[in-house]
C-alpha positions in Angstrom: 216.0 109.1 80.6 214.1 111.8 78.8 210.7 111.5 77.4 211.5 114.3 74.9 215.0 115.6 73.6 215.0 118.6 71.5 217.7 120.4 69.3 217.7 123.9 68.1 218.6 127.7 68.6 217.3 130.1 70.9 217.2 133.8 70.3 215.9 137.1 72.0 212.8 138.6 70.6 212.5 142.5 70.5 209.0 143.6 70.1 208.0 147.4 69.8 205.3 148.1 72.4 201.7 149.1 71.6 201.8 147.9 67.8 204.5 150.5 67.1 206.6 150.1 63.9 210.3 149.4 64.3 211.1 152.9 63.1 209.0 154.3 65.8 210.3 152.3 68.7 212.2 153.9 71.6 211.9 150.6 73.7 211.3 146.8 73.1 209.7 144.2 75.1 212.2 141.3 75.4 211.3 137.7 75.2 213.2 134.4 74.9 212.3 132.5 71.7 213.3 129.6 69.5 210.9 126.8 67.8 212.4 123.8 69.5 212.9 125.5 72.8 209.3 126.7 72.8 208.3 123.1 72.0 210.5 122.0 75.0 209.0 124.4 77.4 205.5 123.2 76.4 206.0 119.5 76.9 207.8 120.3 80.3 205.1 122.3 81.3 202.8 119.2 80.5 204.9 117.1 82.6 207.0 115.2 80.4 210.8 115.1 81.2 212.5 117.2 78.5 215.9 118.5 77.8 216.9 121.0 75.0 220.3 120.6 73.3 221.7 123.9 72.0 224.7 126.2 72.0 224.9 129.4 74.0 227.2 132.3 74.7 228.4 132.3 78.4 227.3 135.8 78.9 224.3 137.6 80.5 222.2 137.0 77.4 223.0 133.4 77.1 222.4 132.9 80.9 219.0 134.6 80.7 217.9 132.2 77.8 219.1 129.2 79.9 217.4 130.5 83.1 214.0 130.8 81.1 214.2 127.3 79.9 215.0 126.1 83.7 212.0 128.4 84.7 209.7 126.4 82.4 210.9 123.0 83.6 213.3 122.2 80.9 216.6 120.5 81.7 219.5 122.7 80.1 222.4 120.5 81.3 223.0 119.4 77.7 223.7 123.0 76.4 227.0 123.6 75.1 228.6 127.0 76.5 231.1 129.0 74.6 232.8 132.1 75.4 232.7 133.5 71.8 230.0 134.3 69.2 226.7 135.9 69.8 223.1 135.3 70.5 220.8 135.8 67.7 218.1 138.3 67.7 214.6 138.9 65.9 212.5 141.9 65.7 208.8 141.2 65.8 206.6 144.1 64.3 203.1 143.3 65.4 200.6 144.4 62.8 196.8 145.3 63.0 194.1 146.0 60.7 195.4 145.7 57.1 199.0 145.9 58.2 200.4 142.3 58.4 202.9 141.4 61.2 206.7 141.3 60.1 209.6 139.4 61.4 213.2 140.6 60.9 216.2 138.3 61.9 219.5 139.4 63.1 220.9 135.8 63.7 223.8 135.5 61.3 226.8 133.8 63.0 225.1 133.1 66.2 226.6 130.5 68.7 224.3 127.9 67.7 224.9 128.2 63.9 228.8 127.2 64.8 227.8 123.9 66.5 230.0 121.3 64.9 228.9 117.6 64.3 230.7 115.3 66.5 230.7 117.7 69.6 227.3 116.1 71.0 227.4 112.6 72.9 224.0 111.6 71.3 224.2 108.1 72.5 224.3 109.3 76.1 221.7 111.9 75.6 219.2 109.7 73.6 219.5 106.6 75.8 216.0 105.6 76.8 214.5 108.7 75.1 211.0 108.5 73.8 211.2 111.2 71.1 213.8 113.4 69.6 212.3 116.6 67.9 213.8 119.1 65.7 212.5 121.6 63.3 213.4 122.6 59.7 214.7 125.7 60.8 217.7 124.1 62.6 219.5 122.7 59.5 218.7 126.1 57.8 221.1 127.9 60.0 224.3 126.6 58.5 226.0 123.8 56.8 227.4 122.4 60.3 224.0 122.7 61.7 222.5 120.6 58.8 225.2 117.9 59.7 224.5 118.1 63.3 220.8 117.7 62.7 221.4 114.6 60.4 223.8 113.2 63.0 221.2 113.6 65.6 218.4 112.0 63.6 220.5 109.0 62.7 221.5 108.6 66.4 217.8 108.7 67.4 216.9 106.0 65.0 219.7 103.9 66.3 218.6 104.5 69.8 215.1 103.2 69.0 213.3 106.5 69.9 210.7 108.3 67.8 211.9 111.0 65.4 209.8 114.1 65.2 210.1 116.7 62.5 208.2 120.0 62.2 208.9 121.2 58.6 208.9 124.8 59.7 210.0 126.4 56.5 211.4 130.0 56.9 211.8 132.0 53.7 214.3 134.1 55.1 216.7 131.4 56.0 216.9 129.4 52.7 215.3 128.7 49.5 212.4 126.1 48.8 214.8 124.1 46.7 217.5 123.9 49.6 214.8 123.2 52.2 213.1 120.3 50.2 216.4 118.7 49.4 217.4 118.7 53.1 214.0 117.8 54.6 213.3 115.0 52.0 216.5 113.5 53.1 215.6 113.6 56.7 212.1 112.2 56.0 213.3 108.7 55.4 214.2 108.5 59.1 211.2 110.5 60.6 208.3 108.9 62.4 206.1 112.0 63.2 205.9 114.8 60.6 204.2 118.2 61.8 203.6 120.7 59.1 201.0 123.2 57.3 199.4 123.1 54.1 201.3 126.2 53.1 204.7 124.5 53.9 203.7 121.3 52.0 202.7 123.4 49.1 205.7 125.6 49.0 208.2 122.8 49.4 206.7 119.7 47.8 204.1 121.1 45.5 201.4 119.2 47.3 197.9 121.0 47.2 194.4 119.9 48.0 192.6 118.6 50.9 194.6 118.6 54.1 193.7 115.0 55.0 194.8 113.9 51.6 198.3 115.8 51.9 198.8 114.0 55.2 197.9 110.6 53.8 200.3 111.3 50.7 203.3 112.0 53.2 202.4 108.9 55.2 202.4 106.5 52.3 205.3 108.1 50.2 207.9 108.4 53.2 206.5 105.4 55.4 205.8 107.7 58.3 203.9 106.6 61.7 201.9 109.8 61.6 201.8 113.2 59.6 199.8 116.3 61.2 198.8 119.3 59.2 197.7 122.6 61.0 195.1 124.5 59.3 195.5 128.5 59.8 193.1 130.8 58.4 193.4 134.7 58.7 190.2 136.6 58.2 191.9 139.6 59.7 195.3 140.5 61.1 194.1 140.3 64.9 191.7 137.3 64.4 192.4 133.7 63.1 190.9 130.2 62.7 192.8 127.1 64.0 192.3 123.4 63.4 194.4 120.5 62.5 194.1 116.9 60.7 196.3 113.9 61.1 196.7 110.8 59.0 198.5 107.7 60.6 200.1 104.5 59.3 197.1 102.4 60.2 195.1 104.0 57.4 193.0 106.3 59.8 192.4 110.1 59.6 191.9 112.1 62.7 190.5 115.6 62.8 190.2 117.9 65.8 187.1 118.3 67.8 186.5 122.1 66.6 187.6 124.9 64.6 189.0 127.4 67.1 188.0 131.1 66.5 190.9 133.2 67.8 191.8 136.6 69.2 195.3 137.0 68.2 197.0 138.3 71.3 200.3 136.7 70.1 200.5 134.0 67.4 204.2 133.6 67.8 204.9 130.2 68.9 201.7 128.8 68.3 202.7 126.0 66.0 205.4 125.1 68.4 202.7 124.7 71.2 200.7 122.6 68.9 203.9 120.3 68.5 204.1 120.1 72.2 200.5 119.2 72.9 200.7 116.8 70.0 203.6 114.7 71.2 202.3 114.8 74.8 199.1 113.4 73.6 200.8 110.9 71.4 203.0 109.6 74.2 200.2 109.5 76.6 197.4 108.2 74.4 197.0 107.9 70.7 196.7 110.0 67.5 193.2 111.2 68.3 194.4 112.4 71.7 197.4 114.0 70.0 195.3 116.1 67.8 193.0 117.1 70.5 195.6 118.3 72.8 197.9 119.9 70.0 194.8 122.0 68.9 194.0 123.3 72.3 197.6 124.1 73.1 197.9 126.2 70.2 194.6 128.0 70.9 195.6 128.9 74.5 199.1 130.1 73.2 197.4 132.5 70.8 196.0 134.3 73.8 199.4 134.6 75.8 202.0 137.2 75.1 205.5 136.1 74.2 206.5 132.9 72.6 206.1 130.3 75.3 202.4 129.6 76.4 202.7 129.4 80.2 200.1 126.5 79.9 199.1 124.1 82.4 197.8 120.4 81.8 194.9 121.1 84.0 193.6 124.1 81.6 194.4 121.9 78.5 192.3 119.0 79.7 189.6 121.6 80.9 189.5 122.8 77.2 189.3 119.6 75.7 186.2 118.7 77.7 184.5 122.2 76.4 185.6 125.6 75.5 185.7 128.1 78.6 185.1 131.8 77.9 183.6 132.8 81.3 185.7 134.2 83.9 186.9 131.5 86.6 186.4 132.9 90.2 
């Protein structure tokens, strides 16, 4: 039985070194990436029994992705393997000063985008599971992936486990109208919604105080808890991070502090928040979820790559108080 079951695509991330632009690059740093996989890695690192459901090509690239997931402690026995298709790529051009970072996708017709409904035995995978987690990226990949997502969410509700959804809107995958129509349909079976004020504004035209936005989603869709991450970018290489959550009991929970960040690598920071939030929620309450989510994300910003390589011990140390001096 799993604590966390996630569903989603994994890709290779190719990053030009030393802040080069893509047109300059003669080599790339290679990382494994994928929203739900990143979250699965985070929860596994914190000690939760986690599996990741996906579809990979049975070639060296697919095996490299599976090996990275296993290295992080994720059960990959539920991955579908296919001899055909491709693994998606994305290029991450890291910015500085006034030049913002850019993401360029090359993921069309990936193996995961061709996953078919009816090919995953959700009843077996979800039996005894505590949380099923997916993001808005997965149903955006294809009509089949949308059907698989809907199928998985329904199966999770039937199995009695909590359903967690990160809105995770990607403008290069679908339009706001398409995204809203899909996500709004899913929300009727969701228990935990994780999002940003930007995504809430773009998709649902909701603006204002973040706590009020979270409360509106809780009330309108009868959710157990909604968490909004608040991200400020005073410059390309510096940021501020905080979050707020509203729960069905009428309470609002804010993080202990606003984190001032040096942005070594911001990719995967929202996924790290999801991992910390879900861990805190399952092992405590909403207040703990917010604290652990904030700390997980803050640490992730300091680590190159899409996974945070974070331990429970350092999260708990940071929850007790920010540490900036060298540990000897």
